[in-house]
ROKE-326976 format. One line per field, with one value per residue: residue number from 1; residue in one letter; chain; x negated, y, z of N, C-alpha, C in turn. Coordinates in Angstrom, 3 decimals. Each point is the difference from the previous one (the first is absolute). Example, Ala and Ser with C-alpha at 12.3 -4.5 7.8 and 13.67 -1.06 7.14 Angstrom:
BEGIN
i = [1_2]
aa = [a_s]
ch = [A_A]
nxx = [-13.190_0.350]
nyy = [-5.690_1.050]
nzz = [7.800_-0.720]
caxx = [0.890_-0.820]
cayy = [1.190_1.190]
cazz = [0.000_0.060]
cxx = [-0.900_0.770]
cyy = [1.200_1.090]
czz = [0.000_0.730]
***
This chain:
BEGIN
i = [1_2_3_4_5_6_7_8_9_10_11_12_13_14_15_16_17_18_19_20_21_22_23_24_25_26_27_28_29_30_31_32_33_34_35_36_37_38_39_40_41_42_43_44_45_46_47_48_49_50_51_52_53_54_55_56_57_58_59_60_61_62_63_64_65_66_67_68_69_70_71_72_73_74_75_76_77_78_79_80_81_82]
aa = [x_x_x_x_x_x_x_x_x_x_x_x_x_x_x_x_x_x_x_x_x_x_x_x_x_x_x_x_x_x_x_x_x_x_x_x_x_x_x_x_x_x_x_x_x_x_x_x_x_x_x_x_x_x_x_x_x_x_x_x_x_x_x_x_x_x_x_x_x_x_x_x_x_x_x_x_x_x_x_x_x_x]
ch = [A_A_A_A_A_A_A_A_A_A_A_A_A_A_A_A_A_A_A_A_A_A_A_A_A_A_A_A_A_A_A_A_A_A_A_A_A_A_A_A_A_A_A_A_A_A_A_A_A_A_A_A_A_A_A_A_A_A_A_A_A_A_A_A_A_A_A_A_A_A_A_A_A_A_A_A_A_A_A_A_A_A]
nxx = [-43.947_-0.902_0.866_-0.795_0.690_-0.441_0.030_0.447_-1.282_0.381_0.906_-0.811_0.535_-0.911_-0.083_-0.607_-0.312_-0.091_-0.305_0.219_1.209_-0.861_-0.826_0.578_0.037_-1.124_0.363_0.388_-1.090_-0.688_0.667_-0.168_-1.252_-0.190_0.661_-0.649_-1.126_0.358_0.407_-1.152_-0.081_-0.990_-0.268_-0.422_-1.262_-0.804_0.160_-0.469_-0.140_-0.022_-0.050_0.640_0.886_0.453_1.177_0.761_0.794_-1.143_-0.423_1.238_0.113_-1.223_0.242_1.208_-0.458_-1.050_0.760_0.908_-0.954_-0.598_1.267_-0.116_0.487_1.061_0.593_0.400_0.093_0.509_1.029_-0.887_-0.160_1.304]
nyy = [-20.689_-0.926_-0.597_-1.061_-0.500_-1.228_-0.849_-0.922_-0.186_0.051_0.829_0.789_0.544_0.714_0.554_0.921_0.427_1.157_0.424_1.305_-0.512_-0.891_0.616_1.134_-0.094_-0.681_-0.357_1.244_0.434_-0.987_0.350_1.280_-0.240_-0.823_0.862_0.974_-0.694_-0.281_1.257_0.131_-0.929_0.788_-1.200_0.515_0.309_0.786_0.471_1.075_0.444_1.229_0.120_1.152_-0.842_-0.819_0.603_-0.684_1.053_0.646_-0.695_-0.032_1.292_0.202_-0.798_0.529_1.209_-0.255_-0.581_0.935_0.890_-0.590_-0.077_1.197_0.369_-0.285_-0.808_0.865_-0.983_1.209_-0.875_-0.660_1.260_-0.016]
nzz = [176.889_-0.239_-0.809_0.022_-1.011_0.249_-1.012_0.807_0.214_1.285_-0.504_0.684_1.066_-0.634_1.213_-0.752_1.222_-0.640_1.218_0.004_0.089_-0.482_0.814_-0.342_-1.332_0.001_1.215_0.244_-0.596_0.561_1.109_-0.283_-0.342_1.016_0.760_-0.593_0.055_1.255_0.126_-0.616_0.956_0.387_-0.491_-1.143_0.185_-0.657_1.221_-0.607_1.251_-0.513_1.319_-0.004_0.544_-0.955_-0.065_0.861_-0.152_0.082_1.030_0.494_-0.302_0.444_1.037_0.162_-0.241_0.756_0.912_-0.147_-0.031_1.024_0.374_-0.529_1.175_-0.749_0.868_0.918_0.882_0.079_-0.030_-0.736_-0.395_0.209]
caxx = [-0.105_-0.113_0.297_-0.289_0.545_-0.493_0.298_-0.901_-0.712_0.240_1.421_0.383_0.174_-1.158_0.114_-1.232_0.354_-1.067_0.707_-0.716_0.669_0.261_-0.034_1.238_1.232_-0.198_1.005_1.280_-0.070_0.126_1.394_0.837_-0.334_0.514_1.461_0.389_-0.246_0.990_1.286_-0.110_-0.274_-1.359_-0.645_-1.399_-0.587_-1.101_0.430_-1.055_0.586_-0.908_0.878_-0.585_0.889_1.362_1.122_0.590_0.864_-0.890_-0.609_1.033_0.270_-1.159_-0.087_1.104_-0.317_-1.122_0.443_0.952_-0.756_-0.838_0.850_0.767_1.429_0.689_1.143_-0.233_1.167_-0.274_0.549_-1.035_-1.022_0.605]
cayy = [-1.434_-0.657_-1.427_-0.766_-1.357_-0.863_-1.414_-0.691_-1.114_-1.247_-0.174_0.513_1.447_0.561_1.443_0.651_1.344_0.955_1.147_0.850_-0.130_-1.432_-0.370_0.422_-0.364_-1.123_-1.038_0.513_0.072_-1.374_-0.422_0.671_-0.594_-1.369_0.078_0.459_-1.092_-1.034_0.437_-0.104_-1.422_-0.160_-1.007_-0.156_1.155_0.686_1.374_0.830_1.262_1.034_0.903_1.203_0.448_0.113_-0.397_-1.287_0.113_0.139_-1.322_-0.866_0.432_-0.296_-1.455_-0.378_0.424_-0.798_-1.387_-0.059_0.213_-1.177_-1.128_0.437_-0.054_1.065_0.464_-0.232_-0.166_0.897_-0.552_-0.832_0.853_0.860]
cazz = [0.019_-1.292_0.107_-1.217_0.050_-1.077_0.259_0.921_-0.620_0.731_0.271_1.314_0.093_0.688_0.184_0.431_0.450_0.314_0.555_0.957_1.295_0.165_1.424_0.647_-0.687_-0.914_0.224_-0.485_-1.459_-0.498_0.207_-1.002_-1.295_-0.026_-0.028_-1.336_-0.945_0.288_-0.552_-1.454_-0.268_-0.520_0.847_-0.392_-0.669_0.654_0.253_0.580_0.435_0.493_0.736_0.604_1.067_-0.517_0.846_-0.364_-1.184_-1.157_-0.172_-0.568_-1.376_-0.854_-0.149_-0.896_-1.366_-0.513_-0.181_-1.107_-1.249_-0.217_-0.388_-1.179_0.291_-0.716_0.772_1.420_0.863_1.134_1.251_0.634_0.605_1.033]
cxx = [-0.022_0.225_-0.274_0.527_-0.521_0.408_-1.044_-0.642_0.310_1.463_0.452_0.187_-1.129_0.130_-1.322_0.351_-1.261_0.695_-0.887_0.576_0.296_0.005_1.302_1.236_-0.119_1.056_1.354_0.018_0.177_1.426_0.925_-0.243_0.596_1.525_0.500_-0.174_0.980_1.351_0.016_-0.257_-1.346_-0.742_-1.478_-0.465_-1.144_0.377_-1.132_0.595_-1.088_0.866_-0.782_0.915_1.446_1.028_0.599_0.841_-0.830_-0.664_0.981_0.248_-1.155_-0.144_1.097_-0.343_-1.102_0.439_0.938_-0.691_-0.844_0.781_0.826_1.502_0.674_1.172_-0.183_1.316_-0.265_0.526_-1.031_-1.018_0.534_-0.415]
cyy = [-0.525_-1.490_-0.641_-1.415_-0.766_-1.440_-0.606_-1.183_-1.337_-0.192_0.457_1.515_0.552_1.517_0.527_1.442_0.792_1.272_0.779_-0.155_-1.469_-0.431_0.347_-0.625_-1.190_-1.074_0.434_0.079_-1.392_-0.528_0.600_-0.612_-1.398_-0.019_0.404_-1.103_-1.148_0.353_-0.075_-1.443_-0.210_-0.955_-0.193_1.261_0.561_1.470_0.737_1.362_0.913_1.095_1.170_0.572_0.168_-0.455_-1.302_0.076_0.132_-1.339_-0.922_0.344_-0.356_-1.500_-0.489_0.330_-0.858_-1.435_-0.115_0.227_-1.220_-1.208_0.304_-0.157_1.176_0.559_-0.433_-0.126_0.783_-0.531_-0.838_0.839_0.864_-0.417]
czz = [-1.424_0.217_-1.353_0.192_-1.206_0.318_0.934_-0.702_0.665_0.400_1.370_-0.070_0.863_0.055_0.542_0.312_0.320_0.469_0.955_1.404_0.327_1.470_0.707_-0.646_-0.948_0.122_-0.553_-1.527_-0.593_0.152_-1.055_-1.382_-0.109_-0.087_-1.390_-1.026_0.218_-0.604_-1.518_-0.446_-0.686_0.932_-0.338_-0.710_0.816_0.118_0.696_0.294_0.529_0.603_0.576_1.081_-0.435_1.036_-0.514_-1.268_-1.277_-0.302_-0.709_-1.483_-0.939_-0.246_-0.947_-1.445_-0.609_-0.279_-1.197_-1.340_-0.327_-0.461_-1.235_0.207_-0.689_0.777_1.444_0.744_1.284_1.315_0.743_0.753_1.136_1.395]
***
């Protein structure tokens, strides 16, 4: 799974999902991504995800890493992500 995060041009949170298993798991992938971004308080941004069948825990970890790198967060409150 590859996750790219960039600032949003219109101030909204836009999620683009490309997946080989989108018909079977697209809804679940979007739920995991949205939940992860909510826990990180990410309300705006352009998120592009290229999935090849990643498990939920991998999706969550990749989204967290991409969002934190994109926001230049130096310290993380792990309690918010539990």
